[in-house]
SEPA-89012 format. One record per atom (N, C-alpha, C): residue in three letters; x, y, z. Coordinates in steps of 0.02 Angstrom, whole numbers, padded with zeros to 5 digits, always signed. Each point is the difference from the previous one (the first is absolute). Layout:
<recs>
AlaXYZ;...
</recs>
This chain:
<recs>
Met+05850+04210+06093;Met-00030+00072+00010;Met-00036+00020+00064;Thr+00028+00061+00013;Thr-00038+00013+00076;Thr-00066+00015-00010;Thr-00046+00013+00059;Thr-00064+00019-00008;Thr-00014+00068-00015;Gly+00055+00028+00023;Gly-00004+00071-00025;Gly+00002+00018-00068;Val+00063-00031-00029;Val+00015+00013-00065;Val-00070-00021-00048;Ile-00037-00057+00020;Ile-00048-00024-00036;Ile-00050+00045+00013;Trp-00023+00045+00046;Trp-00045+00051+00009;Trp+00006+00059-00036;Ile+00063+00017-00009;Ile+00025+00054-00048;Ile-00013-00022-00072;Gly+00013-00056-00015;Gly-00036-00018-00074;Gly-00066+00009-00007;Tyr-00050-00033+00060;Tyr-00058+00005+00002;Tyr-00036+00073-00015;Ala+00041+00049+00061;Ala-00009+00071-00013;Ala+00006+00034-00072;Ala+00060-00016-00037;Ala+00022+00028-00055;Ala-00054-00030-00064;Gly-00024-00065+00017;Gly-00029-00014-00053;Gly-00073+00030+00019;Thr-00027+00007+00048;Thr-00053+00037+00006;Thr-00015+00073-00021;Leu+00048+00028+00012;Leu+00009+00070-00018;Leu+00011+00012-00081;Thr+00041-00049-00036;Thr-00001+00012-00071;Thr-00060-00025-00039;Thr-00033-00044+00034;Thr-00058-00034-00032;Thr-00065+00046-00002;Ile-00001+00025+00071;Ile-00068+00043-00003;Ile+00013+00079-00031;Ala+00059+00015-00020;Ala+00033+00048-00048;Ala-00063-00008-00052;Phe-00012-00055-00039;Phe-00038+00002-00068;Phe-00067-00003+00021;Leu-00011-00006+00055;Leu-00092+00014+00013;Leu-00019+00067-00014;Pro+00027+00051+00004;Pro-00023+00060-00027;Pro-00009+00012-00075;Gln+00048-00025-00023;Gln+00005-00002-00093;Gln-00059-00054-00014;Val-00016-00051+00031;Val-00049-00049-00021;Val-00078+00044+00008;Leu-00011+00026+00061;Leu-00037+00039+00012;Leu-00030+00065-00051;His+00068+00033-00009;His-00005+00057-00043;His-00031-00017-00078;Val+00029-00060-00022;Val-00019-00031-00067;Val-00060-00018-00002;Trp-00029-00036+00056;Trp-00065-00026+00008;Trp-00049+00056+00006;Gln+00009+00059+00030;Gln-00044+00056+00034;Gln-00015+00034-00069;Thr+00065+00020-00030;Thr+00009+00059-00068;Thr-00019-00043-00062;Lys+00001-00073-00008;Lys-00002-00030-00055;Lys+00041+00028-00064;Arg+00060+00019+00021;Arg+00054+00023-00042;Arg+00069-00032+00026;Ala+00036-00013-00043;Ala+00052-00042+00006;Ala+00049+00021-00065;Glu+00000+00045-00043;Glu+00035+00017-00061;Glu+00063+00014+00030;Asp+00005+00045+00054;Asp+00057+00016+00025;Asp+00063-00055+00011;Leu-00025-00069+00030;Leu+00035-00044+00025;Leu+00029-00016-00062;His+00059-00011-00002;His+00049-00015-00080;His-00005-00095+00015;Ser-00006-00017-00054;Ser-00012-00068-00020;Ser+00067-00049+00018;Gly+00062+00040-00026;Gly+00052-00037+00010;Gly+00040+00011+00078;Thr-00023+00041+00031;Thr+00011+00002+00073;Thr-00045-00045+00039;Leu-00057-00005-00029;Leu-00039-00055+00041;Leu+00026-00073-00014;Ala+00016-00015-00078;Ala+00018-00062-00003;Ala+00071-00012+00032;Met+00049+00039+00009;Met+00056-00014+00023;Met+00006-00024+00083;Phe-00047+00052+00023;Phe-00015+00001+00080;Phe-00035-00085+00011;Thr-00057-00002-00051;Thr-00020-00061+00017;Thr+00047-00067+00004;Val+00052+00011-00058;Val+00048-00052+00001;Val+00039-00001+00059;Gly+00009+00056+00029;Gly+00059+00007+00057;Gly-00047-00040+00055;Ile-00066+00028+00008;Ile-00031-00041+00053;Ile-00013-00068+00006;Val+00007-00028-00072;Val-00008-00081-00003;Val+00066-00019+00017;Leu+00059+00028-00021;Leu+00067-00031+00019;Leu+00011+00012+00070;Trp-00020+00045+00041;Trp+00012+00006+00081;Trp-00049-00055+00022;Leu-00063+00005-00017;Leu-00038-00062+00019;Leu+00027-00071-00001;Ala+00025-00019-00060;Ala+00043-00062-00013;Ala+00067+00004+00048;Tyr+00033+00045+00000;Tyr+00054+00009+00048;Tyr-00020-00011+00077;Gly-00046+00019+00021;Gly-00035+00000+00083;Gly-00017-00091-00009;Ile-00043-00014-00051;Ile-00017-00076+00005;Ile+00066-00036-00001;Ala+00042+00001-00048;Ala+00056-00036+00010;Ala+00050+00003+00067;Thr-00001+00052+00018;Thr+00042+00013+00073;Thr-00046-00015+00051;His-00066-00013-00014;His-00040-00003+00065;His+00000+00059+00052;Gln-00013+00049-00038;Gln-00008+00060+00045;Gln-00056+00028+00003;Arg-00043-00016+00046;Arg-00058+00024+00005;Arg-00024+00076-00006;Pro+00036+00041+00021;Pro-00017+00086-00011;Pro-00003+00007-00065;Val+00054-00029-00040;Val+00012+00017-00066;Val-00064-00034-00053;Ile-00021-00057+00036;Ile-00052-00042-00037;Ile-00068+00039+00007;Leu-00005+00020+00064;Leu-00060+00033+00009;Leu-00014+00072-00033;Ala+00061+00031+00002;Ala+00004+00082-00026;Ala-00019+00000-00074;Asn+00029-00053-00022;Asn-00001+00001-00080;Asn-00064-00032-00034;Ala-00017-00038+00054;Ala-00063-00040-00033;Ala-00074+00057+00006;Val+00006+00043+00047;Val-00035+00034+00004;Val-00002+00061-00039;Thr+00080+00021-00019;Thr+00012+00058-00044;Thr-00018-00027-00066;Leu-00002-00066-00020;Leu-00010-00020-00068;Leu-00079+00000-00014;Ala-00038-00015+00057;Ala-00062+00014+00003;Ala-00033+00050-00028;Leu+00033+00063+00035;Leu-00003+00066-00008;Leu+00017+00025-00067;Gln+00057-00011-00016;Gln+00027+00001-00075;Gln-00044-00021-00058;Ala-00022-00055+00021;Ala-00058-00045-00050;Ala-00049+00043-00011;Ala-00037+00029+00066;Ala-00051+00043+00005;Ala-00004+00075-00037;Ile+00063+00026+00003;Ile+00022+00050-00047;Ile+00002+00003-00080;Ile+00035-00054-00023;Ile-00008-00025-00061;Ile-00062-00019-00022;Phe-00035-00034+00020;Phe-00062-00024-00010;Phe-00058+00069-00015;Leu+00013+00047+00057;Leu-00034+00071-00016;Leu+00021+00040-00055;Lys+00060+00005-00002;Lys+00042+00024-00062;Lys-00034-00023-00070;Leu-00002-00066+00002;Leu-00018-00025-00065;Leu-00092+00025-00014;Arg-00038-00028+00051;Arg-00058+00017+00020;Arg-00022+00071-00031;Tyr+00029+00055+00041;Tyr-00019+00066-00010;Tyr+00026+00018-00087;Ala+00067-00031-00018;Ala+00022+00020-00072;Ala-00038-00029-00048;Arg-00048-00057+00008;Arg-00047-00031-00042;Arg-00060+00052+00001;Ala-00017+00020+00066;Ala-00076+00038+00007;Ala+00016+00070-00028;Gly+00055+00028-00011;Gly+00011+00060-00022;Gly+00011+00009-00072;Arg-00008-00057-00040;Arg+00005+00000-00076;Arg-00069+00002-00034;
</recs>
């Protein structure tokens, strides 16, 4: 793979990963996550894990890095959703 293609992968991974940051910050600041659908969160998390596994299996660093960070952000969203759902009871 050429260096240019690898950097395209890093750029794509960076943009799609930081797209989740506003959602994490919004849920954290408002302490509200009931609008986030659990099924969507679950399916998306499985997708991230599969992309991460694919990146590891194919040794593609941009895919590994982007999905590892996205998985961490997704875990934060799920944690906050569960935390605030319990607090609201």
